[in-house]
N, C-alpha and C positions, 0 to 999 in steps of 0.2 A: 557501538552497533545498535541501532534502533530496530527492534523486531516486532512486527505486527502479525498477529494471528487473525485472519479475516474469516468472514462468512459464518459467524457464530449464530446459533439458534437456541441455545439453552444455557442455563447457569452453570451446569456441571462442567461443560467444556471451557467456559470462560474462567472458572475458578482454577481448573487444571492449568490453563495457559499462564495465568498469573502466578500460580505456585511454582511453575517451572522457569519463570523468569522473563516472560514476554513483557515488552514495554508498552504495547498497545493491543487492543482487541477491536475487531471491526464487525460491523453489522450491515448487511446488504439490504437497503431499502428499495433498490431498483428491481424491476421484474427479473426473477431468477428462481430456480428450484430451492435456493437458500434464502429467499426473501423473508424479511421480518417487518414488523410494524412497530410504531412508536410505543404503544402501550405494552407490547411484549418485551421490547428492549428495556423499557423503564423498570419492569419487574426484575430484570437481570442487573442493570446498573445499580439499582438500590442495594444490591447485595455485594457489590464490589468494594474492595478496599481502595482508598485514595492512592494517587500516585501512578496509576495505570491509565493511559490515554484511551478514551472511548471514541471510536471513529465511525461515523455513518457514511455509507457509500450511496451516492445518489446519481441518477441519470435521467435527464429529461424533465425533472421537476422544477417548478417555479421557485424563485428565491423565497417567496412567502411560505410555500409549503415546506421547503427545507428548514427554514428558520423555526416554523412551528414544530416540526419533528425533532429538531435539535433540542428545543426547550422541553418538550414532553418526555423525550427518551433520556435526557441527561447526558448529552454528548459533549465532548471537548473539541472535536474537529469534524470537518466536512471534507469528504473526498469526492470530487466531481469527476465522474466516470465518463469516458467516451470522447476525450479530446479537450483542448483548452478553450474555455468560453469565458473571456474576460468580462463580458457584459454581466453575466450572472454572478461572477466572482465579485465584481464591484457592487452589485446590488446586495449580495450577501454581507459584505463588509459593513454596509450601512444598517443591516437588520440584526446581525448577530451581536450578542453582548461581547464586551472586551474579553479577550482571552481565548475565544473560539478561533481556531486556526483553519486554514484551507490547505488541501492537498490537491494539486492538479494532476490529472491522469492523461498520459499520452500513449496511444497504441502504437506498437511496432508491428507492422504487417509481416507475418512469417512467410518466408519464401520470396519476398519482394524487397531485398535489401537496398537496392538503389533508390527506389521510390520511398521506402521507409526512412532512409537516412535524410533525404531532402525534407520530408514532412516533419520529422522529429526535430531537425535543426530549426525549422521555421517556428514550430510551436515552443521550443525551448527559448528561442529569442523573444517571443511574445511574453513568456512568463518572466524572463529576466528583466524586461523593460517594465513589467507590472510590479515586480518585487524581486530584487536581486538575490535574496536569500530564501526564496520560497521553496517549499517542498514539492517535488515533482515525482510522480510514480510512473514508471515506464512498464507497460504490460504487453504481453503477446496478444496479437489479434490474428484470427484465421477467418478470412472472408469478412462477414459482418459480425462475427462473434468474438467477444473478448471477455476476460474475467472468468476464473474457475475452469479453464480449459485443460490445464495440465500440460501446456505446450510452452517451450522456451523460445525466445527470440535469439538473434545473432549477437552474442555478448561481445565477441571480438570487434565486430563492426560498430556496435554501440559504444565501445570503449573509446574509439577514435572520435566519435561525435561528442561524447560527454566531456572529453578533455578540453573542449572549447568553452565549457560553461562551469568553471570551477566553483563559482559562488552558490550555485543552486544545490540544494540538498536532495540528491537523487535516491529514490527508493526503487529497488528492483523487484518485479513480480513476474508471474508467468512461468508455469512449469517447474517451479522450485520444489524440491523434495529433500529429505534428509541426506540422500546420497549425492546431490549435486549442488547444494547451497554453498558449500565451501568453495567449489570451483567458481561460482558466480561472484562470491565475495573477493576472492583472490584476483579475478580478472577485472572487475569493475570498481573495486574499492568504494562501494556505495555508502551513503549515509545510513541506509537501512534496507531491510528485506521484508517482503510481504508474502504470506502463503495462505492458501485456502485448501484447495483439493489435495495438495501434496501431503497434508497431514490428516486426511480424513479416513475413517473406516467405511462410511457410506456418506452420500451427499448430506451435509448439514450435521454430521456427527463426527467428532474428532477421534483419532486413534492416539491415546496418551503416550504410547511408546514412540510413535513417530514425532509427536510434539516434542518430547524430551530430546530425541536425537537431532531434530532440526535446530532447536535453540542451541544445544551444545556445539554442534558442528559449525554453525554460523559464528558463534563467539570465538571458537578455537581458530577458525580461519582468519578472523580479524586480527587476533593476537599474532599469528604467524606472519601476517602481512604488514604489521606495524613496523615503521622505521626503527623504533626503539628496540624491537626484537631482532629484526633482520639486518640492521645496519645500513639500510637504504637511506640515502641522503636526499 
């Protein structure tokens, strides 16, 4: 289970997430109340131990601007927020140094399951054709807003969609908290989970007890859902 703690703004929160077992930490470069900048993130990543992935979340920026921020901030991965954009993904692959990976983000419109299912299927198909084993994050969207909303999408409906794309590495986001992440993992059996507001004390500041519970609950749910443990074939 790959666990990403996103929307970090300070070194103390990052160090706590790493100590508690997070696999990745995220930094929001897109407009947001949790927005950070490359120089600020560089000061944080310089104090991080190796082995934990450093992900930058971008929306609407050019490939050149993203590549510059990745280099300055010391990032390992780029998350493209706001839907699949294969043109910018292709441009980024040409600009980023080897080893920097991409995470595509697909919004699931809350309250519009029929339309969401159709759009998500179309975008997942695009990603699969671009790279069959790419990482794809599915996040909840309400109206024009997505990311950090604390709202979940329809996991049961999404489960049926995702079953048709077994090679893609799906990351679940949107409304995850310590008290519901286990249900999300059991329902969707994702490659990973991503949380921001669900483990915060205030916007941009993490609650360490929530962090601990979230990571523990996600990993426990994975073990309970594993065929080796449950006997599922």
